[in-house]
C-alpha positions as CSV (number, residue, x, y, z in Angstrom):
1,M,8.9,16.6,0.9
2,F,6.3,15.1,3.0
3,I,6.3,11.4,3.0
4,I,3.2,9.5,4.2
5,G,2.9,5.8,4.8
6,I,-0.8,4.4,4.6
7,A,-1.2,0.5,5.7
8,G,-3.9,-1.7,6.4
9,G,-5.5,-4.9,5.6
10,T,-6.7,-6.1,2.1
11,G,-10.0,-4.5,1.6
12,S,-9.8,-1.8,4.3
13,G,-10.4,0.9,2.1
14,K,-6.9,2.4,1.9
15,T,-7.3,3.2,-1.8
16,T,-10.5,5.2,-1.0
17,V,-8.6,7.0,1.8
18,V,-5.6,7.9,-0.7
19,R,-8.2,9.0,-3.3
20,K,-10.1,11.3,-1.0
21,L,-6.7,12.6,0.8
22,I,-5.5,13.5,-2.9
23,E,-8.8,15.6,-3.4
24,R,-8.1,17.8,-0.4
25,L,-4.3,18.4,-1.1
26,P,-2.8,20.7,-3.5
27,K,-3.1,19.5,-7.2
28,G,-0.3,18.4,-9.0
29,E,1.8,18.0,-5.6
30,V,0.9,14.4,-4.7
31,T,2.5,11.2,-6.0
32,V,1.3,7.8,-4.9
33,I,3.7,5.0,-4.8
34,P,1.8,1.5,-4.3
35,L,3.7,-1.1,-2.4
36,D,2.3,-3.5,-4.6
37,S,4.5,-2.5,-7.5
38,Y,7.6,-3.6,-5.4
39,Y,6.5,-7.4,-5.2
40,K,9.5,-9.5,-6.1
41,D,9.9,-10.5,-9.8
42,S,9.0,-14.3,-9.9
43,S,9.4,-14.6,-13.6
44,H,12.4,-17.1,-12.7
45,V,10.0,-19.4,-10.9
46,P,7.9,-22.0,-12.8
47,I,4.4,-21.2,-13.7
48,E,2.9,-23.6,-11.6
49,E,4.8,-22.8,-8.5
50,R,4.0,-19.2,-8.8
51,Q,0.4,-20.0,-7.7
52,L,2.0,-21.1,-4.3
53,I,3.8,-17.7,-3.6
54,N,2.4,-16.0,-0.4
55,F,2.0,-12.3,-1.5
56,D,0.9,-11.5,2.1
57,H,4.0,-12.2,3.7
58,P,6.8,-9.4,4.0
59,D,9.2,-11.8,2.2
60,A,7.3,-11.3,-1.1
61,F,8.4,-7.5,-1.2
62,E,11.7,-6.0,-2.3
63,W,12.1,-3.5,0.6
64,R,15.5,-2.5,-0.5
65,L,14.5,-1.1,-3.8
66,L,11.6,0.7,-2.5
67,I,13.7,2.4,0.3
68,K,16.2,3.4,-2.1
69,H,13.7,4.9,-4.4
70,L,12.3,6.9,-1.6
71,Q,15.7,8.2,-0.7
72,Q,16.5,9.1,-4.3
73,L,13.0,11.1,-4.4
74,K,14.2,12.9,-1.3
75,K,17.2,13.9,-2.8
76,G,15.3,15.3,-5.8
77,K,16.1,12.5,-8.2
78,S,13.6,10.6,-10.3
79,V,13.2,7.2,-10.2
80,E,11.7,4.2,-12.5
81,Q,8.9,2.4,-10.6
82,P,8.2,-1.3,-11.3
83,I,5.0,-2.5,-12.7
84,Y,3.9,-5.9,-11.3
85,D,1.6,-8.0,-13.4
86,Y,-0.7,-10.2,-11.0
87,I,-1.6,-12.5,-13.8
88,T,1.8,-13.7,-14.5
89,S,3.2,-13.0,-11.1
90,S,6.1,-11.2,-12.5
91,R,7.5,-7.5,-13.4
92,L,6.8,-6.1,-16.8
93,Q,9.7,-4.6,-18.7
94,E,8.2,-1.4,-18.6
95,T,8.5,0.9,-15.8
96,V,6.7,4.2,-14.3
97,H,8.8,7.2,-14.4
98,V,8.4,9.1,-11.1
99,E,9.4,12.7,-10.5
100,P,9.9,14.1,-7.1
101,S,7.0,16.0,-5.5
102,E,5.9,17.8,-2.4
103,I,4.0,14.9,-1.0
104,I,4.7,11.2,-1.6
105,I,2.3,8.6,-0.5
106,V,3.3,5.1,0.0
107,E,0.2,2.6,0.3
108,G,-0.1,-0.8,0.8
109,I,-1.0,-3.5,3.3
110,M,2.5,-3.9,5.0
111,T,3.7,-0.3,4.5
112,L,4.4,0.2,8.0
113,H,6.1,-3.5,8.5
114,H,9.7,-2.5,7.8
115,P,11.7,-0.4,10.3
116,K,13.9,1.3,7.8
117,L,11.0,2.2,5.4
118,R,9.0,3.7,8.4
119,E,12.2,5.9,9.3
120,E,11.6,7.5,5.9
121,M,8.1,8.5,6.7
122,D,6.8,11.9,8.2
123,L,3.2,10.6,8.9
124,K,2.3,6.9,9.4
125,V,-1.4,5.9,8.9
126,F,-3.3,2.7,9.5
127,V,-6.6,2.3,7.9
128,D,-8.8,0.0,10.0
129,A,-12.1,-1.6,8.9
130,D,-14.2,-4.6,10.2
131,A,-13.0,-7.9,9.0
132,D,-16.4,-9.1,7.4
133,D,-16.5,-5.7,5.4
134,R,-12.9,-6.4,4.1
135,L,-14.0,-9.9,3.2
136,I,-16.8,-8.8,1.1
137,R,-14.6,-6.1,-0.7
138,V,-11.8,-8.7,-1.2
139,I,-14.5,-11.0,-2.8
140,Q,-15.8,-8.5,-5.1
141,R,-12.5,-7.0,-6.1
142,D,-10.7,-10.5,-6.7
143,I,-13.7,-12.0,-8.7
144,V,-13.7,-8.8,-10.9
145,E,-10.4,-7.7,-11.3
146,R,-8.2,-11.0,-10.9
147,G,-10.6,-13.6,-12.4
148,R,-11.0,-15.5,-9.2
149,T,-14.0,-17.6,-8.0
150,T,-15.9,-17.0,-5.0
151,E,-14.9,-20.4,-3.4
152,G,-11.4,-19.5,-4.2
153,V,-11.2,-16.3,-2.8
154,I,-12.8,-17.5,0.5
155,E,-10.3,-20.4,0.8
156,R,-7.6,-18.0,0.2
157,Y,-8.9,-15.6,2.8
158,Q,-8.9,-18.3,5.4
159,K,-5.9,-20.1,4.6
160,V,-3.6,-17.1,3.8
161,L,-5.1,-13.5,4.3
162,K,-6.7,-13.9,7.7
163,P,-3.6,-15.4,9.4
164,M,-1.0,-13.2,7.6
165,H,-3.3,-10.2,8.6
166,E,-3.2,-11.2,12.3
167,Q,0.7,-11.9,12.3
168,F,2.0,-9.1,10.3
169,I,-0.5,-6.3,9.3
170,E,-2.7,-5.7,12.6
171,P,0.6,-5.4,14.4
172,C,1.4,-2.5,12.4
173,K,-1.2,-0.5,14.2
174,R,1.4,0.4,17.0
175,Y,3.5,2.2,14.8
176,A,0.7,4.4,13.3
177,N,0.5,8.3,14.2
178,V,-3.1,7.9,13.0
179,I,-5.5,5.0,13.0
180,I,-8.6,5.7,10.7
181,P,-11.5,3.3,11.6
182,Q,-14.3,2.8,9.0
183,G,-11.6,3.2,6.1
184,G,-12.6,5.7,3.2
185,H,-16.0,6.5,5.1
186,N,-14.3,8.4,7.8
187,N,-14.2,11.9,6.3
188,A,-13.6,13.6,9.5
189,A,-10.1,11.7,10.0
190,I,-9.3,12.4,6.2
191,N,-10.2,16.0,6.5
192,M,-8.0,16.4,9.8
193,M,-5.0,14.5,8.1
194,A,-5.2,16.9,5.1
195,K,-5.3,19.8,7.4
196,F,-2.2,18.7,9.1
197,I,-0.3,17.9,6.1
198,K,-1.0,21.3,4.6
199,Q,0.2,22.7,7.8
200,Q,3.5,20.8,7.8
201,L,4.1,21.9,4.2
202,R,3.6,25.6,5.3
203,E,5.9,25.4,8.0
204,R,8.8,23.8,6.3
């Protein structure tokens, strides 16, 4: 099993990198585990207070469960991945059944933040992008997918996303084996990564 951690700021192009990487790797041998699925359940918190939760802070994630699931997959055991509902800020009762596979990709803004999670990884990747480009993608995504207003997204970016990025996400670059500038547009970097992963699998 080969475990890849892919981190980067909100709107940096992580999802595009993951999609293009999967296209270049053996079919049916890649499983993607989104860090977002491991947000702590907030169903016990009053609804009006859930809006105040900082989802861009390391404390918002249940790291221990994610690490435990990765270790179980390494042992050849299946896991039940949580499903997080952004609308209600809580976990659904349903889960996603995940079977072990040759390649596991853990993807999310702070995938490289937690030391013990990094220890489980064979390759650590940071997707880099210009701050203006990230803001534009965040505005487009949050309006369409999460029903937010342009003003609300910009305010959240200034008060939460930008300071959290500078404090917690940007420093993760130091742990990366590979930094991909220009996000999903950097086909050369993605091609090199795919070639490296295939080589590692052949040698194991």
